[in-house]
N, C-alpha and C positions, 0 to 999 in steps of 0.2 A: 434530536431531529424531531420536527413537528410531524404529526400524522398527515398523510397525503402529500408530504413534501418529497420530491424526487431525491433519492439518496445521492450524495456527492462522494466521489472516490478521488483520492489523491494518488496518482500513479507517479512514483519517483523512479525514473528509468532513463538512462543516458544512451541506450542502444536503440537506434531508430527502428530496426527490424523487430525487436521485442516489443517496442511501443506499439507498432502497427498490429502485431499479432494480438496483443492484450486488448487493444481497442476493438479489434474485429471480434474477438471472443466475447467481450462484454456486449457488443451490439447483437450478437447471435443468441445471447442468453435471454430468457424471458423476464429479466429483472430490469425495470426502468432505472436508469442511472445517468448521472452527469459525471464526466471524467475530466479532471484538471490534471495536466501533465507538468511535472517539474523535471527538468533534464539534468539537474545536479543537486547536491545536498543543500547548498546555500539557497537555491530557489525554493526547495521544499520547505525549509525553515521560514522563509519569508511568507510562503502561503499559509503557514500555521501560526506564526508568531508576530507577523507584521501588524502595525496599527490599523491598516486598511481592512483586515480580516473581519468579515461580518458573520460568516458561516463556516463552521468546521466540517471536515469530511466525516462521513459515517464509517469510512474504511480507508486505511493507507496501505498501498502495495509498495513495498520498499525494496529496491535493489541495494546490494551492499557495496559493490564496486562503482563508486560515483566520483566525478570530478569535484573539486573545490572543497566539499565537506563529505567525508565518507559516510556510508549508510549506518555504521555502528554509532558514529557520533551523532548523526541525525536522530537515531533511536534514543540515545542517551538524553538528548536535549528535549525530545518529545516527552519522555517520562519525568524529566526534572521540572517541567512547566506545569503549574497547577491547572491551567486551562486545557492542556492537551494530554495530561498524564493517563487518562482512561480511554483514549481513542484506541480502537482495534488496529494493530499494526501486524501485517503479514509480510514477513521477509520473503520476497520472491526473487531468487537469485540463481546464478549458474554455479555458485560455489557449493561444493559438497564437503568442504574441509571441516573436520570435527571442531576445531577452535572457533570457526565462524558460527557454527550451530550453537555451541556452548555460550559464546559471548552474546549472541542474539537473545537467547533465553535468559541469560543472566541480566541483561539490560531491559528485559520486560517485553520481548516480542510475544505476541499471542500465538503465532504459528510460524513455522519455517518450512518453506516449500522450495525444493530444487526445481528450476525450470526444466521441463521435459525437452529433450532434443527433437523428438518426433512432433511434427506440425499438428496432427489431429489430437495427440495427447496433450500438447500445450493448450490448444483451444479448449478442450474438455476440462482441463485442470482450472483454467481461469474462469470458465463458466461456473464450475462447481464452487469455486471460491466466492464468486458473487452471490450465488444462491444461498450458501451457508451464512455468510456474514451480513447480507442485506435482507434476507427473508427469514431464515430459520433462527438465527441468533437473536437473543433479546439484549439490546444495547442499553446502557445507562442513559437516562434522560438528563 
């Protein structure tokens, strides 16, 4: 990411309610950002690996339970591609199953966050994710 360039976030989320909550939380954060939403795994991979892609996201928020291509396969393809292998990927999902957590980390997830059920807690969690990954974390250039 170039200095002074507004960070781009790829939100991969098929649940319209969770999408709205995430967008609201990011708007309420003090972190300027542009969010691109992919509503299934295939769309996410097209945003990352398509010939038309000029700019990669600074952060990917990835749900696991997705139509067309599942979140774990999306993660695997992100890590297998030279251009995207180092992008920060935060799994943001409702799944609390140990095998999903283990597989996510085995495939190279940077973080695994279970979506809070409480509205205010969800908003705060997403806001903190944005602050950490877009402000405090030093990304590779």
